[in-house]
C-alpha positions in Angstrom: -0.2 0.0 0.1 2.9 1.8 0.9 4.6 2.1 -2.4 1.1 3.1 -4.2 0.8 6.1 -1.9 4.2 6.8 -3.1 3.5 5.9 -6.9 0.2 8.4 -6.2 1.7 11.4 -5.1 4.9 11.0 -7.7 2.2 11.6 -10.8 0.0 13.9 -8.8 3.8 16.1 -8.8 4.0 15.4 -12.7 0.8 16.4 -13.6 1.5 19.8 -11.5 4.4 20.4 -13.6 3.1 19.9 -16.9 0.2 22.2 -16.0 2.5 25.0 -14.9 4.1 24.5 -18.7 0.8 25.4 -20.3 -0.4 28.4 -17.7 -2.3 29.7 -20.9 -4.3 26.6 -21.3 -4.9 25.7 -17.4 -6.3 29.2 -17.0 -8.6 29.0 -20.3 -10.1 25.8 -19.2 -10.6 27.3 -15.4 -12.4 30.0 -16.9 -14.8 27.6 -19.4 -15.6 25.6 -16.3 -16.6 28.3 -14.3 -18.9 30.0 -17.0 -20.5 26.9 -17.5 -21.4 26.7 -14.0 -22.2 30.1 -13.2 -24.5 29.2 -16.2 -26.4 26.6 -13.9 -26.8 29.0 -11.2 -27.7 31.6 -13.2 -30.7 29.3 -14.9 -32.1 28.4 -11.2 -32.0 32.0 -10.4 -34.6 32.6 -13.7 -36.4 29.7 -13.3 -37.4 30.6 -9.3 -38.9 34.0 -10.5 -41.5 31.8 -11.9 -42.0 28.8 -9.0 -41.5 28.9 -5.1 -40.7 25.5 -5.2 -39.9 22.2 -7.0 -41.4 19.6 -5.2 -40.3 19.8 -2.0 -36.9 21.7 -2.8 -36.8 25.6 -2.3 -34.6 27.7 -3.6 -31.7 27.3 -2.1 -31.6 23.8 -1.5 -31.3 23.8 -5.4 -28.6 25.8 -5.5 -27.1 23.1 -2.9 -27.7 20.4 -5.0 -25.8 21.9 -7.8 -23.0 23.0 -5.7 -22.8 19.7 -4.5 -23.4 18.2 -8.1 -20.1 20.5 -8.8 -17.8 19.1 -5.9 -18.2 15.3 -6.9 -18.1 16.5 -10.9 -14.8 18.4 -10.3 -13.4 15.6 -7.9 -14.3 12.7 -10.3 -12.6 15.1 -13.2 -9.1 15.7 -11.0 -8.5 12.2 -10.3 -10.1 9.4 -12.8 -11.6 11.5 -15.9 -8.8 12.6 -18.1 -7.3 8.8 -17.5 -10.4 6.5 -17.7 -11.2 8.5 -21.0 -7.8 7.7 -22.4 -8.2 4.1 -21.9 -9.7 3.7 -25.5 -6.6 5.1 -27.1 -4.6 3.3 -25.0 -5.8 0.0 -26.3 -6.2 1.2 -30.0 -2.4 2.5 -30.2 -0.9 -0.6 -27.9 0.2 1.9 -25.5 -1.5 0.0 -23.1 1.3 -2.7 -22.9 3.7 -0.3 -20.9 1.2 0.4 -18.0 0.2 -3.6 -17.8 4.4 -4.3 -17.4 4.3 -2.4 -14.5 4.5 -4.1 -11.1 1.5 -2.8 -9.9 -1.9 -3.0 -10.3 -3.4 -2.7 -14.4 -6.6 -0.8 -12.6 -4.7 1.9 -10.6 -2.0 2.1 -13.3 -4.6 3.4 -15.7 -6.5 5.5 -13.4 -3.9 7.4 -12.1 -2.1 8.4 -14.5 -2.5 12.2 -14.6 -4.4 14.5 -12.6 -6.9 17.7 -14.0 -5.5 20.0 -11.6 -7.6 22.7 -13.0 -10.5 21.2 -11.5 -9.3 22.2 -7.7 -10.5 25.4 -8.2 -13.8 24.6 -9.8 -14.0 22.3 -6.9 -13.4 25.5 -4.5 -16.1 27.0 -6.2 -18.6 24.3 -5.9 -17.7 24.7 -2.1 -18.2 28.2 -1.8 -21.7 27.5 -3.1 -22.6 25.1 -0.6 -21.7 27.5 2.1 -22.8 30.3 0.6 -26.4 28.3 0.1 -26.5 27.2 4.2 -26.2 30.6 5.1 -29.4 31.2 3.3 -31.2 28.2 4.0 -30.2 29.2 7.8 -28.7 25.7 8.7 -25.7 25.0 10.6 -24.8 21.2 10.1 -23.3 19.5 12.6 -19.6 18.0 12.3 -21.3 14.3 11.9 -23.5 16.3 9.2 -20.6 17.1 7.5 -18.7 13.8 7.7 -21.5 12.3 6.4 -22.1 14.6 3.8 -17.9 13.9 3.2 -18.5 10.3 2.6 -21.5 10.3 0.6 -19.9 12.8 -2.1 -17.3 10.2 -2.0 -19.3 7.3 -2.5 -21.0 9.5 -5.6 -17.9 10.4 -7.0 -16.8 6.3 -6.6 -20.1 5.5 -8.7 -18.8 7.5 -11.3 -15.3 6.3 -11.3 -16.8 2.8 -11.4 -19.5 3.5 -14.7 -17.0 5.5 -16.5 -14.5 3.0 -16.2 -17.1 0.3 -17.4 -18.1 1.7 -20.5 -14.3 2.9 -20.9 -13.1 -1.3 -20.7 -15.5 -1.7 -23.7 -13.1 -0.4 -26.1 -11.2 -4.1 -25.9 -14.1 -4.9 -28.0 -15.3 -1.9 -29.7 -12.2 0.0 -29.6 -13.7 3.3 -29.9 -15.5 3.6 -26.8 -15.0 7.5 -26.7 -18.8 8.2 -27.6 -20.6 6.0 -24.8 -18.0 7.8 -22.5 -19.4 11.6 -23.7 -22.8 10.0 -23.4 -22.0 9.2 -19.7 -21.0 12.3 -18.8 -23.7 14.4 -20.8 -26.4 12.0 -18.7 -24.0 12.4 -15.6 -25.7 16.3 -15.6 -29.1 14.5 -14.4 -27.2 14.3 -11.0 -27.7 17.7 -11.1 -31.7 18.2 -10.8 -33.9 17.4 -7.7 -34.8 13.9 -7.7 -38.7 14.8 -7.1 -38.9 15.8 -11.2 -38.1 11.8 -12.1 -41.0 9.7 -12.4 -42.0 6.0 -13.1 -39.4 4.0 -14.8 -37.1 7.1 -15.6 -36.8 7.5 -12.3 -36.1 3.5 -11.0 -33.5 3.5 -14.3 -31.3 6.4 -13.0 -31.7 5.1 -9.0 -31.0 1.5 -9.5 -29.9 0.4 -12.4 -27.8 3.5 -13.2 -27.8 4.9 -10.0 -26.8 8.8 -11.4 -29.4 10.6 -9.5 -28.7 9.4 -5.9 -24.7 11.0 -6.7 -25.6 14.6 -5.8 -29.1 14.3 -4.4 -28.6 12.2 -1.4 -25.2 14.3 -0.1 -27.8 17.3 -0.4 -29.9 15.9 1.4 -27.8 15.0 4.4 -26.7 18.6 5.0 -30.4 20.2 5.0 -32.2 17.1 6.0 -34.7 17.0 3.6 -37.0 13.9 3.6 -35.6 10.3 5.3 -31.7 10.4 4.6 -31.1 7.1 6.5 -32.5 5.0 3.6 -30.7 7.4 0.9 -27.8 6.8 2.4 -28.3 2.5 2.9 -28.9 3.0 -1.3 -26.0 5.2 -2.2 -23.8 3.2 -0.3 -25.2 -0.2 -1.8 -25.1 1.2 -5.5 -21.8 2.4 -4.6 -20.3 -1.0 -3.7 -22.4 -2.6 -6.4 -20.9 -0.4 -9.3 -17.5 -0.7 -7.7 -17.3 -4.3 -7.5 -18.9 -5.0 -10.9 -16.9 -2.5 -12.5 -13.6 -4.7 -11.3 -14.8 -7.6 -12.2 -15.6 -6.6 -16.0 -12.1 -4.9 -16.1 -10.5 -8.3 -15.5 -12.1 -9.8 -17.6 -12.4 -7.6 -20.6 -8.5 -7.2 -19.9 -8.0 -10.9 -20.6 -9.6 -9.8 -24.1 -6.5 -7.8 -24.9 -4.0 -9.1 -26.9 -1.2 -6.5 -27.0 0.6 -4.2 -29.5 3.1 -7.0 -30.7 -0.4 -9.8 -31.4 
């Protein structure tokens, strides 16, 4: 385990050096992400000029939800997005061979090669939005609530990572899996909407089969205590455990399909 932590910090340091070599691109990407986030907040502001609530969600509860979605999404992008999204290209070019030859777990090698450090700033913006939303709601969460919120956000990141890895692993069969990855990335935006807007088969599908809705809704509900959060946390924990285990099994199975560049 110590060796893995050492490798992790080496990769993180290398990513920081790489980002500083391309400062203009780093700053431009920060601006794009910030504008996208600001657009979401402005949309909520415009929407609540015409309605008082969305189901049982008030304006600042929805803003808190969007901030939570931003935090989870940016953590996912910080650690995993670029790495997993690059897996189809590694398979296509055969460069995956170099990672598989390393004396570490293959999934770990694929997942933490580089980091999107620009996401740190946008994650901070999400934290600020959550804090301001709590202030406007007049809520001062307990230490226990904050701790559970952090764990719930971590479970949300795990769900995104596991599903994304499973989709990327399909590249061992279809080679170019970028379309599915982009599709899931767009689909993951559903997490920023209040769960009450989903109904019927759509709600069942994205709460249980592809558990996107619960990724941000459950942590947000933990902070302001909306609805029964106990069973929601159990649902989130079970979903995260299941998709992580299944994605690991699928990864190992898919890896057997890889014949390497020299075959």
